[in-house]
C-alpha positions as CSV (number, residue, x, y, z in Angstrom):
1,M,-93.5,-51.5,15.7
2,A,-96.2,-50.9,13.2
3,V,-99.0,-48.3,13.3
4,S,-102.2,-50.2,12.9
5,R,-105.0,-47.6,13.3
6,V,-105.0,-43.9,14.1
7,R,-107.8,-41.4,15.1
8,W,-107.8,-37.7,15.9
9,R,-111.1,-36.1,17.0
10,E,-112.3,-32.7,18.1
11,F,-115.0,-32.2,20.7
12,P,-117.3,-29.2,20.5
13,G,-119.2,-27.9,23.5
14,S,-118.6,-29.2,27.1
15,S,-119.2,-32.4,29.0
16,D,-121.9,-32.7,31.7
17,R,-119.2,-33.3,34.3
18,A,-117.6,-29.9,33.6
19,G,-120.6,-28.1,35.2
20,H,-120.6,-30.2,38.5
21,P,-121.0,-27.8,41.4
22,A,-118.3,-29.5,43.5
23,F,-115.6,-29.2,40.8
24,R,-114.4,-25.7,41.7
25,E,-114.4,-26.5,45.4
26,L,-112.2,-29.5,44.7
27,I,-109.8,-27.5,42.5
28,G,-109.6,-24.8,45.2
29,D,-108.6,-27.4,47.8
30,L,-105.9,-28.7,45.5
31,V,-104.3,-25.4,44.7
32,R,-104.7,-23.6,48.0
33,P,-101.5,-25.0,49.6
34,Y,-99.5,-23.5,46.7
35,G,-101.0,-20.0,46.9
36,V,-102.4,-20.3,43.3
37,P,-105.6,-18.2,42.8
38,L,-108.6,-19.5,41.1
39,R,-109.9,-17.9,38.0
40,P,-113.4,-16.4,38.4
41,D,-114.5,-16.9,34.8
42,A,-113.4,-20.5,34.1
43,N,-116.2,-22.6,32.6
44,G,-116.9,-25.4,30.2
45,G,-114.3,-28.2,29.5
46,H,-114.4,-31.9,28.7
47,S,-113.5,-34.9,30.7
48,Y,-110.8,-37.1,29.2
49,G,-112.6,-40.3,30.0
50,E,-115.6,-39.5,27.9
51,M,-113.5,-38.0,25.1
52,L,-111.3,-41.1,24.8
53,A,-113.8,-43.9,25.6
54,G,-115.8,-43.4,22.4
55,T,-112.6,-42.9,20.4
56,I,-111.2,-46.2,21.7
57,R,-114.4,-48.1,20.9
58,D,-114.2,-46.8,17.3
59,L,-110.6,-47.6,17.0
60,V,-110.0,-51.0,18.6
61,P,-111.6,-54.1,17.1
62,P,-113.0,-56.4,19.9
63,A,-111.0,-59.3,18.3
64,C,-107.7,-57.4,18.5
65,P,-107.5,-56.0,22.0
66,P,-104.3,-54.2,23.2
67,D,-102.2,-55.5,26.0
68,V,-101.2,-52.1,27.3
69,L,-103.0,-48.7,27.3
70,I,-100.9,-45.5,27.8
71,L,-102.7,-42.3,28.5
72,G,-100.9,-39.0,27.9
73,F,-102.1,-35.5,28.9
74,A,-100.7,-32.1,29.9
75,M,-103.8,-30.0,30.8
76,P,-105.6,-31.1,34.0
77,D,-108.8,-33.1,33.5
78,V,-112.2,-31.7,34.6
79,W,-112.7,-34.9,36.5
80,P,-109.5,-35.0,38.6
81,E,-110.9,-37.4,41.3
82,R,-111.3,-40.2,38.7
83,A,-108.4,-42.5,37.7
84,T,-108.9,-41.9,34.0
85,A,-106.4,-44.6,32.8
86,T,-108.2,-47.2,34.8
87,F,-111.6,-46.0,33.5
88,L,-110.3,-46.3,29.9
89,S,-109.0,-49.8,30.6
90,D,-112.6,-50.8,31.5
91,A,-113.9,-49.1,28.3
92,C,-111.3,-50.8,26.1
93,P,-111.6,-54.4,24.7
94,G,-109.5,-56.8,26.7
95,R,-109.2,-54.4,29.8
96,P,-105.5,-53.9,29.2
97,L,-102.9,-52.8,31.8
98,A,-103.3,-49.0,31.8
99,F,-101.3,-46.0,33.2
100,A,-100.8,-42.3,32.6
101,V,-98.0,-40.0,31.5
102,C,-98.3,-36.4,32.7
103,D,-96.2,-33.4,33.8
104,Q,-94.3,-33.5,30.6
105,G,-96.1,-30.9,28.5
106,C,-95.9,-31.6,24.8
107,A,-93.4,-34.3,25.4
108,A,-96.1,-36.6,26.9
109,G,-97.0,-38.0,23.5
110,F,-93.4,-38.8,22.6
111,T,-92.8,-40.4,26.0
112,A,-96.0,-42.5,25.7
113,L,-94.9,-43.7,22.2
114,R,-91.4,-44.5,23.5
115,L,-92.9,-46.6,26.2
116,A,-95.2,-48.3,23.7
117,R,-92.2,-49.2,21.6
118,D,-90.4,-50.7,24.6
119,Y,-93.4,-52.7,25.6
120,A,-93.7,-54.1,22.1
121,A,-90.0,-54.8,21.8
122,G,-89.9,-56.8,25.0
123,G,-91.9,-59.5,23.4
124,G,-94.7,-59.7,26.0
125,C,-97.1,-57.3,24.2
126,R,-98.7,-57.9,20.8
127,R,-100.5,-54.5,20.7
128,V,-100.2,-51.2,22.6
129,L,-102.7,-48.3,22.6
130,V,-101.5,-44.7,23.0
131,A,-104.2,-42.2,23.9
132,L,-103.7,-38.4,24.2
133,A,-106.2,-35.8,25.2
134,E,-106.3,-32.0,25.9
135,Q,-109.1,-29.7,26.9
136,T,-109.4,-25.9,27.3
137,R,-110.6,-25.3,30.8
138,L,-108.0,-24.1,33.4
139,D,-109.5,-23.0,36.7
140,Y,-106.4,-21.4,38.1
141,D,-103.6,-19.1,37.1
142,P,-100.5,-21.2,36.3
143,P,-97.4,-20.3,38.4
144,A,-95.3,-20.5,35.2
145,P,-96.2,-19.8,31.5
146,A,-98.3,-22.5,30.0
147,R,-99.8,-23.2,26.6
148,V,-103.6,-23.7,26.9
149,P,-105.4,-25.5,24.1
150,A,-107.9,-23.6,22.0
151,R,-110.1,-26.7,21.4
152,H,-110.9,-30.0,23.0
153,A,-109.2,-32.8,21.1
154,A,-108.2,-36.4,21.5
155,F,-105.8,-38.7,19.6
156,A,-105.5,-42.5,19.8
157,L,-102.9,-44.8,18.1
158,L,-103.0,-48.6,18.0
159,C,-99.6,-50.2,17.5
160,E,-98.7,-53.8,17.0
161,A,-95.4,-55.5,17.5
162,R,-94.0,-56.9,14.3
163,P,-90.6,-56.6,12.6
164,A,-90.0,-54.0,9.9
165,R,-91.4,-54.9,6.5
166,A,-93.3,-57.9,7.9
167,P,-96.4,-59.1,6.1
168,A,-99.6,-57.4,7.1
169,P,-101.9,-59.4,9.5
170,V,-104.9,-61.3,8.3
171,A,-107.8,-59.3,6.7
172,G,-110.1,-57.7,9.3
173,G,-107.4,-57.1,11.9
174,P,-105.4,-53.9,12.5
175,G,-102.6,-53.2,10.1
176,Q,-104.3,-55.0,7.3
177,D,-103.2,-52.3,4.8
178,G,-99.5,-52.5,5.7
179,G,-99.5,-49.4,7.9
180,P,-96.5,-47.2,8.6
181,L,-93.7,-48.3,10.8
182,L,-92.3,-46.4,13.8
183,A,-88.6,-46.1,12.8
184,S,-87.4,-44.1,15.8
185,V,-88.6,-42.1,18.8
186,R,-86.3,-39.9,20.9
187,V,-86.8,-37.6,23.9
188,L,-83.6,-35.6,24.3
189,P,-83.3,-33.8,27.7
190,G,-81.3,-30.8,28.7
191,V,-81.5,-29.0,25.4
192,A,-81.4,-25.2,25.7
193,A,-83.5,-23.2,23.2
194,G,-80.4,-21.9,21.4
195,Q,-79.2,-25.4,20.8
196,V,-82.4,-26.6,19.1
197,P,-81.8,-25.6,15.4
198,A,-78.4,-27.3,15.2
199,L,-79.4,-30.4,17.2
200,L,-82.6,-30.8,15.1
201,R,-80.6,-30.8,11.9
202,R,-78.2,-33.4,13.3
203,E,-81.0,-35.6,14.5
204,L,-82.7,-35.4,11.1
205,A,-79.5,-36.4,9.4
206,D,-79.0,-39.3,11.7
207,L,-82.4,-40.7,11.0
208,A,-81.6,-41.5,7.3
209,L,-85.1,-42.8,6.6
210,T,-84.8,-42.3,2.8
211,E,-82.4,-40.7,0.4
212,P,-83.3,-37.1,-0.5
213,G,-85.4,-37.0,-3.6
214,E,-86.5,-40.7,-3.5
215,E,-89.8,-40.0,-1.6
216,E,-91.5,-37.1,0.1
217,R,-90.0,-36.5,3.5
218,L,-92.4,-34.6,5.7
219,L,-91.3,-32.8,8.9
220,V,-94.1,-31.7,11.3
221,L,-92.9,-28.9,13.6
222,G,-94.9,-28.7,16.8
223,E,-96.1,-25.5,18.4
224,G,-93.1,-25.3,20.8
225,L,-90.5,-25.9,18.0
226,A,-91.8,-23.9,15.1
227,P,-90.4,-20.6,16.3
228,L,-86.9,-22.1,17.0
229,A,-86.4,-24.3,13.9
230,D,-85.4,-21.7,11.5
231,G,-83.0,-22.4,8.6
232,D,-83.0,-24.8,5.7
233,R,-83.5,-28.5,6.1
234,P,-82.6,-29.9,2.6
235,G,-84.8,-32.8,1.5
236,W,-87.6,-32.1,4.0
237,R,-90.9,-30.4,3.5
238,S,-91.7,-28.6,6.8
239,V,-95.2,-28.2,8.2
240,P,-95.2,-25.8,11.2
241,Q,-98.2,-26.2,13.5
242,P,-100.1,-23.0,14.4
243,P,-100.8,-22.3,18.1
244,G,-103.9,-23.9,19.6
245,Q,-103.3,-27.6,20.1
246,P,-100.0,-27.9,21.9
247,L,-100.3,-31.6,22.7
248,T,-102.5,-33.2,20.0
249,G,-101.9,-30.9,17.0
250,V,-98.8,-32.7,15.7
251,W,-100.4,-36.1,16.1
252,R,-103.4,-34.9,14.0
253,E,-100.8,-34.7,11.2
254,L,-99.9,-38.3,11.7
255,A,-103.5,-39.3,11.4
256,A,-103.8,-37.4,8.1
257,W,-100.5,-38.7,6.7
258,S,-101.2,-42.4,7.6
259,A,-104.5,-42.2,5.8
260,G,-103.1,-40.8,2.6
261,P,-101.8,-42.5,-0.5
262,G,-98.1,-42.8,-1.4
263,R,-96.6,-42.3,2.0
264,G,-92.9,-41.5,2.1
265,S,-91.4,-40.6,5.5
266,L,-92.7,-38.5,8.3
267,V,-90.9,-37.0,11.3
268,I,-92.9,-35.3,14.1
269,A,-90.8,-33.0,16.2
270,D,-91.5,-30.7,19.1
271,Y,-89.8,-28.8,22.0
272,E,-90.9,-28.5,25.6
273,P,-89.3,-25.3,26.9
274,A,-90.1,-25.8,30.5
275,L,-88.3,-29.1,30.7
276,R,-85.9,-28.4,27.8
277,Y,-86.9,-31.6,26.0
278,L,-86.4,-31.9,22.2
279,C,-88.6,-34.7,20.9
280,L,-88.7,-36.6,17.6
281,A,-90.7,-39.5,16.3
282,A,-90.0,-40.9,12.8
283,F,-92.3,-43.0,10.7
284,A,-91.6,-44.9,7.5
285,G,-94.3,-45.7,5.0
286,T,-94.7,-49.3,3.8
């Protein structure tokens, strides 16, 4: 599967919907059965529909619509009564089949990408759009520790099904510059925190994207993984992500890397402690 186009955007301020007077009443009704208190000072926020609709319009050429749209998020939306995936299907060229991946923390992006790969590999989809979003507003105290974003941000990735090293599509379509290829995506369950360093080293060795020293091999360590991934990783240049964007931060690095010259290999890795998922996505430059 080839990466055709990538966007990462930050959204200052708040959306109009975040100030709707019925919002806190709705959230209160949702959390009351669980004994979770509302926060008195919650305000602001962005709705995922508005964040991603414009991003998708900028990303997807009308002549090259996706067949499937996969939305991933971890933080609740400020418009919870709307089916955001369906809304985004309407906003996207071709009105693709759309659904959401949630309740997976930072693993949501990797799960969405794995599903995109499987849809493309099945032969029925020419293009798949993965869209991720996170916003800062949380109106209740979470019952377990949770990483809350520092800024509103959205990420979108348009993929196309074509074999590795295939010729780029015709001029004007996505992938016209011979974009990077998704070499592997893995979501490993049941990984205790103490097992992470050794398992990460083993997974990196198994990828064998390039021989050490041939090209730059970049390893992006997500916010959940950076504190655990100590030790040397020969042949890799590590880029730990600072706190603040637990879902989209690592994918911002993919957007920057795919736009740069002389791409080598890139691995994005993260760890979701609540679910004990170790996640990796490997990309090879073309």
